C-alpha positions, 0 to 999 in steps of 0.5 A: 328335253330342251324346249323353246318357244319360237316366235315367228315375226316380220315387219314385211306384211302386205296387209298390215305393213310394219305390223310387228313394230306398229304402235299399240298404246305406246308399245309395238305389237310384238311386245304384247306377244313376247311379254306374255312368254317372257313372264309366263313361259318357263323355257327359252323364248326365241324370235325367228326373224328374216335375215333381210336388212329391212328387219334389223330394227325388229331384231334389235327390239327383240334382243333388247327385251332379252329374248334370243334372236335368230335370223334366217329365211324369209319365205321358207319358214319351215327352214327358218324354224328348223335352223332356229331349233338347231342354233339354240340346241332345242329338242322341241319347240312350240310355234308362236306368231308375232301377230298373236298378242293373246296367245296362252302360255299355259296352253303352250306349256300343256302342249310341250308337256303332252309332247314329252310325256307321250313321246309324240312328234306333233301336238296341235289344238287345230284339229278340231279347233276349240280355241280362237284364231290367234290362240294356237298351240303347235308343238313339234320335235326337232327330229320331226323337222329334220325328218321332213326337211326335204319332204316338204317341197311345195313353197306354200307348205314351206311358208305355212310351215306346219301345213304339210303335217296336217296333210300327213297326220296318219304318218305322225304320232300326234294328238289334239288339245281340246279346250276344257272350258269351251263345252257347247260353245266350242264352235262359236269360240273357235270362229273368233279371230284375235290375231292382228293381221289387218287394219280392222284387226288392229283397230279391234285390238287397240280398242280392247287394250284401251279398256284393260287399264294401265295398272294390270300386267299384260300377261295376266289378261287372257283371251277369255276376257277379250271374247267376253268384251267383244269387238273381235270379228269372226275369221274371214275364211275359217280354215285349218291352214296355219298362218305364215309369219 
């Protein structure tokens, strides 16, 4: 099975303009997501970016880091993701969002291994959640994306590309990954938001990065450390709706 991590990213975010390229301690935000995958994910890393000319600087930056770049639909994220899988010859992919700088590559590896070993269509860790917002794992086969290409008709579901799957789990071969370290704290951990989607999120992330220290590899810094240090808010409106990017 040929597998990749597809990072959905764009700069045109209304709540935090130029989000992917905004500076955090001398690095653009997208670097914090990509470098974790570049150093810890054993398969192909692909940035799936809208084809709009306004996103050219983001695409150039990602290419400069050595990751694959696919340019596609802006709002139709389901189509962008599927077309990226086609372009890079992937049989399956894990979804990653560019505003998730504390994603866990080991969790993503666990997701694709579970998908392959159990011959599943879809693996998630959101039903129920036992990881923070921003530490998601959604692994999907290209065959499922192809099979549902025309079934997903609602524009909102096409933008939030996996939401249709959650509404039709009874038609899928799927499983949920639990957090083995969460235990009785699962609900508390699952309510914490470590994504960077608003100015307040950005301020919290900057404060955390400033405490990490210049001598450490970012890929070695886990979300557990961020939770232990605090400063991150609970999700504003806890929901199973996966984010768009």
